[in-house]
N, C-alpha and C positions, 0 to 999 in steps of 0.2 A: 294771690297772696297780698297781704297788707302788713305794714310795719308801723309801729309807733316810735318816733325818734324825737329826742330833745338834746340840746347842747347848751352848756352854760360855762362862762369863764368864772373861776373861783380864785380869790386872793388868799390862797393857803397852799401849804406844801402837799405834795401827792400823798405822803404818809398819813396826813390828817384826814384827807378825803377817803383813802383806802380803809382806814379804821372805821369809818362810818358805814361802809358797804360790805366789809369783809369780816366783821365780828358781830356776834349776836348782841353784845352791848351797844355797838354802834347802830345796828339796825333798829333797836328799841328806842333810840333817840328820835328817829323820824317816823317810825311805825309804832306810835305810842299806845300803850294800853288805855289811857284816858280817851283816846280817839276811837277805841273799839278794836284795836289790833292785839293779837296774842301770837307769839312766835315760839314754836317748839322745835327741837332738833339741834343738829350741829352744823355750824358754818365751817366745814372742813372739806377738803377735796374728796369727792365721793359721798359726802354726807347728804342727808335729806333734811330740809327745813320745811316745817308746816306753818303756813301763814293762815291764821284764823281771822276772819272779819265778819261780824254779825253771825249769821247762821251758816255761812259758807267757809270753805277752806281750799287751799291749793298746796300741793306738795311739790317742792322744787328741789331737784338734785343739783348739788354744786359740782359743776363740770370743769370750771376753770377758776383758779385762784392764783393769779400772778402778782406777787407783792408789788404794791404801789402802782400797778398798771391796769389790771383787768379782773373782773369777777363775772362769771356766767352761771346762770341757773337754767335748768331745763325742766319744764313743767311735766310732771309724771302723773298727777291726779288733780282733779278739780273740775271747774266748769268746762264744758265741751269746747268752748271757744279758746280756752287757754291750753288745752292738751296739745303736746308736741310743739309748743312755742318755746322760745328762749328769751331770757332777759339778760342783757349785757350792760355792764358799766365799764367804760374805757376812760382811763385817766391819761391825758397828754400833759407832760410836765414841760412847761416853758420857763424861761428865765425868771420872770416876775410873778407869774401866776400859772395856774393849771386850767385845762379845759376838761370838763366832764362831759363825755358823750354817753347818752343813754339810748338803748334800743330794746324794744319788745317786738321780736321778729316772729314771723311765721303764722300770723293770723290768716285764716282761710278767706275771710271777707270782712268788709267794714260794716259792722252792725251797730246798733244803738249802744250795745255794751262796749264795743271797740272804742267809741268816742267817749263814753264815760270813763273807761280805763285810761284813755289818753289824758283826760283832765286830771285824774288822780295822780298819774305818773308825773305830770307837769308840776303838781304841788309837791310831790316827793323830791323831785330834783331841786326845786326852789328851797325846800327845807334843808336838804343836804348842803347847799351853798351857804345858807344862813348859819347853820351849825359849824361848818368848817371855818367860816370867817369870824366866828365868835359872836354872831348876832342871833343865834337860835334860842330855842326854848330852854 
């Protein structure tokens, strides 16, 4: 098994970070249509989100929504490499800033696509930081 992991300190309140990862409006700020992304579905516990990018798509079931702390999606359809993987966002609230821990867990192996996704997720985490700190798009 292989996992993608990223961590970043963010000078923002946990509720601001959570709003970017736990709401459809928030997701669309860093997975933007002008970059080729389209998101359908509901970001609610048990809901299913469909992420379209180019010709492909992934359906992610929302399995954890813990206010201001954690969001977890489980991949239920999409590319074979993503099936049965999970995507986690953990927010650790410290006194002056928060730490966002990101993990895309359960990859069967480290393929070229794994490394491509690692780079895309790194960019997403950086965008979340910029947006939460007020420096984003």
